[in-house]
C-alpha positions as CSV (number, residue, x, y, z in Angstrom):
1,M,200.5,6.2,86.5
2,L,202.8,9.2,85.8
3,T,206.4,8.6,84.9
4,L,209.1,10.3,87.0
5,A,209.6,12.9,84.2
6,Q,205.9,13.6,84.1
7,Q,205.9,14.0,87.9
8,Y,208.7,16.6,87.6
9,G,206.8,18.3,84.8
10,L,203.7,18.5,87.0
11,D,205.7,19.9,89.9
12,D,207.3,22.5,87.6
13,C,203.9,23.5,86.4
14,L,202.6,24.2,89.9
15,R,205.7,25.9,91.2
16,K,207.4,27.6,88.2
17,Q,204.6,28.3,85.8
18,N,201.8,29.0,88.2
19,L,204.2,30.3,91.0
20,L,202.5,28.5,93.9
21,T,204.5,28.4,97.2
22,N,202.2,26.9,99.8
23,E,203.6,23.4,100.2
24,D,200.4,21.9,101.6
25,L,198.3,23.3,98.7
26,I,200.9,22.0,96.2
27,L,200.6,18.6,97.7
28,E,196.8,18.6,97.5
29,L,196.8,19.9,93.9
30,T,199.4,17.3,92.9
31,D,196.9,14.6,93.9
32,H,194.0,16.3,92.1
33,F,196.1,16.9,89.0
34,T,197.5,13.4,88.9
35,L,194.1,11.8,89.1
36,S,192.8,14.0,86.2
37,L,196.0,13.5,84.2
38,N,195.8,9.7,84.5
39,Q,192.2,9.7,83.4
40,Q,192.9,11.9,80.3
41,M,196.0,10.0,79.4
42,A,194.1,6.7,79.6
43,D,191.8,8.2,76.9
44,G,194.8,8.8,74.7
45,V,195.4,12.5,75.5
46,A,199.1,13.5,75.5
47,F,200.6,14.5,78.9
48,E,201.3,18.2,77.9
49,T,197.8,18.6,76.5
50,A,196.2,17.0,79.5
51,L,198.2,19.2,81.9
52,A,197.1,22.3,80.0
53,N,193.5,21.1,80.2
54,V,193.7,20.6,84.0
55,V,195.2,24.0,84.6
56,A,192.5,25.6,82.5
57,D,189.8,23.6,84.4
58,F,191.2,25.2,87.6
59,G,190.9,28.7,86.1
60,G,194.6,29.2,85.1
61,R,197.3,31.0,87.1
62,S,195.1,33.8,88.4
63,E,192.6,31.4,90.0
64,L,195.3,29.1,91.4
65,Q,196.9,32.2,93.0
66,R,193.5,33.2,94.4
67,M,193.0,29.7,95.7
68,E,196.4,29.9,97.4
69,R,195.5,33.1,99.2
70,R,192.4,31.5,100.6
71,Y,194.3,28.4,101.6
72,N,196.9,30.5,103.4
73,R,194.4,31.4,106.0
74,V,194.3,27.8,107.2
75,T,198.1,27.6,107.0
76,F,198.5,30.9,109.0
77,G,196.4,29.4,111.8
78,R,198.9,26.6,112.2
79,Y,201.8,29.0,112.2
80,T,200.1,31.1,114.9
81,E,199.7,28.0,117.0
82,V,203.4,27.2,116.7
83,W,204.3,30.8,117.6
84,K,201.9,30.8,120.6
85,Q,203.2,27.6,122.0
86,A,206.8,28.8,121.6
87,A,205.9,32.0,123.5
88,L,204.1,30.1,126.3
89,S,207.1,27.9,126.7
90,Q,209.2,31.0,127.6
91,L,206.7,32.1,130.2
92,K,207.1,29.0,132.4
93,G,208.1,29.8,136.0
94,H,211.9,29.4,136.1
95,K,212.5,30.8,132.6
96,L,210.3,33.9,133.2
97,L,211.8,34.6,136.7
98,F,215.4,34.2,135.5
99,T,214.8,36.4,132.4
100,M,213.1,39.2,134.4
101,V,215.7,39.2,137.2
102,F,218.5,39.1,134.6
103,F,217.2,42.1,132.6
104,G,216.0,43.9,135.8
105,L,219.5,43.8,137.2
106,I,221.0,45.1,134.0
107,V,218.5,47.9,133.8
108,Y,219.0,48.8,137.5
109,L,222.7,49.0,137.1
110,N,222.3,51.3,134.1
111,A,219.6,53.3,135.8
112,V,221.8,54.2,138.8
113,S,224.7,55.1,136.5
114,P,225.1,58.9,136.2
115,T,225.1,58.6,132.4
116,T,221.8,56.7,131.9
117,H,218.7,57.8,133.8
118,K,215.9,57.5,131.2
119,A,214.3,54.0,131.1
120,G,212.4,55.0,128.0
121,Y,215.5,54.8,125.9
122,F,215.8,51.1,126.7
123,L,212.2,50.6,125.6
124,S,212.8,52.4,122.4
125,Y,216.1,50.8,121.4
126,S,215.1,47.2,122.2
127,G,211.9,47.6,120.2
128,A,213.8,49.2,117.3
129,G,216.3,46.4,117.3
130,V,213.6,43.7,117.0
131,V,211.9,45.6,114.1
132,A,215.2,46.1,112.3
133,S,216.2,42.4,112.7
134,L,212.8,41.3,111.3
135,I,213.0,43.6,108.3
136,L,216.5,42.3,107.5
137,G,215.3,38.7,107.9
138,V,212.4,39.3,105.5
139,F,214.7,40.6,102.9
140,G,217.1,37.8,103.5
141,V,214.6,34.9,103.1
142,G,212.7,36.8,100.4
143,S,215.6,37.8,98.1
144,K,214.8,35.2,95.5
145,Y,211.2,36.2,95.6
146,F,211.9,39.9,95.0
147,E,214.2,38.9,92.2
148,S,211.6,36.7,90.6
149,V,208.9,39.4,90.7
150,F,211.0,41.6,88.4
151,R,211.2,38.7,85.9
152,R,207.8,37.1,86.2
153,G,205.5,39.9,87.5
154,W,203.6,40.0,90.8
155,Y,202.5,36.8,92.5
156,N,201.8,35.6,96.0
157,P,204.8,36.0,98.3
158,P,206.1,32.7,99.8
159,T,203.7,31.6,102.5
160,G,206.2,31.8,105.4
161,M,207.5,35.2,104.3
162,Q,203.9,36.5,103.9
163,Y,203.1,35.4,107.5
164,I,206.2,37.1,108.8
165,I,205.3,40.4,107.1
166,T,201.6,40.4,108.0
167,R,201.7,39.0,111.5
168,I,205.2,39.0,113.0
169,L,206.3,42.4,111.7
170,T,203.0,43.9,112.7
171,G,203.6,42.7,116.3
172,A,207.2,44.0,116.2
173,L,206.0,47.5,115.1
174,L,203.5,47.5,118.0
175,L,206.4,46.6,120.3
176,F,208.4,49.4,118.9
177,G,205.5,51.8,119.3
178,T,205.2,50.9,122.9
179,G,208.9,51.6,123.3
180,Q,208.5,55.1,121.7
181,T,205.6,55.8,124.0
182,G,207.6,54.8,127.0
183,L,210.4,57.1,125.9
184,L,207.9,60.0,125.8
185,V,206.4,59.4,129.2
186,A,209.5,58.2,131.0
187,E,210.0,61.6,132.6
188,I,206.8,61.2,134.7
189,W,207.6,57.8,136.0
190,P,208.9,57.4,139.6
191,F,212.6,56.8,139.2
192,L,212.5,53.5,141.2
193,L,209.8,52.2,138.9
194,H,212.0,52.4,135.9
195,P,213.9,49.1,136.3
196,A,210.8,47.1,136.9
197,V,208.9,48.6,133.9
198,V,211.8,48.3,131.5
199,A,212.7,44.8,132.6
200,T,209.1,43.8,132.0
201,Y,209.2,45.4,128.5
202,I,212.6,43.9,127.6
203,T,211.4,40.5,128.8
204,S,208.4,40.8,126.5
205,A,210.8,41.7,123.6
206,Y,213.0,38.7,124.5
207,V,210.0,36.3,124.6
208,F,208.8,37.8,121.3
209,T,212.2,37.3,119.6
210,V,212.8,33.8,120.9
211,S,209.3,32.6,119.9
212,Y,209.8,34.2,116.5
213,G,213.1,32.3,116.2
214,T,211.3,29.0,116.9
215,L,208.6,29.8,114.3
216,Y,211.4,30.8,111.8
217,R,213.1,27.5,112.3
218,Y,209.7,25.7,111.8
219,L,209.1,27.6,108.6
220,Y,212.5,27.1,107.1
221,H,213.5,23.8,108.7
222,R,216.5,25.2,110.5
223,D,218.1,23.6,113.6
224,A,217.8,25.3,117.0
225,P,221.0,27.2,118.1
226,I,222.8,25.5,121.0
227,W,222.0,28.4,123.4
228,I,218.2,27.7,123.3
229,W,217.0,26.4,126.7
C-alpha cells in the first residue's frame, strides 16, 4: 500500500515529469502503476527505483505521450456528445422560435434603415466575433501550457484545449467562412430575403456559441451563468 507521500510522488511523475493531462488516462495509469509498485516494493525494491522501472516498462515519456494521443480519441467522443446535446437543447421549439424571431426582428429593423442594407455584413461580423472569442479563449485557458512548452519542450496540449482547437475552432472558422461567402453574394439576394437568411445564420452562430459555452463549463468545471435558460 502506497503512503500518502508516495501517492503524491506517483501523481507528480505522471503529470509533471511525463506531462500527461488527460485525467481519465491518469486515473487508469495510477491504478496500473500502483499495482506494479506494490509488487516491486514487496520484493524489497525502493519506491523511486520501482517507479523508474514502471515508467521504463511503459516506454518512457514519449510512449506515454503517444498513449495519451490515442486515448484522447475516446475522450473527444465524449466531449462531442456533450456538445451535441447542448446544441440540440437550444433547438427545442420555444427556444428556437424565440431566438429566430428575436434576431429576425433586429436584422429587419437594421435592413430597413437607410444606413444598413447589406445582410452579408451581419453574416461576416457575427462569424468573426465567434472566431475571435474562441481564439482568445484558447490563449486564456492555455496560457500555462504555452509557458510550460518554453521550459519543458513540446508535449501534448491539455485535452480540453486540444479539443477546442481541433474541433470547436474548426467549426467556428467554417461559420466565419459562411459569413464571408454571404457577404460576397448578398448583392444578388432579394432584399426581403435578407432578414430571414441573416436571422437563420445568426441563430446558428448563437446555438454554436451557447453549446460551446456548455462544453467549456463541462471541461473546466465552471458554473453556468445566470442568464442561461
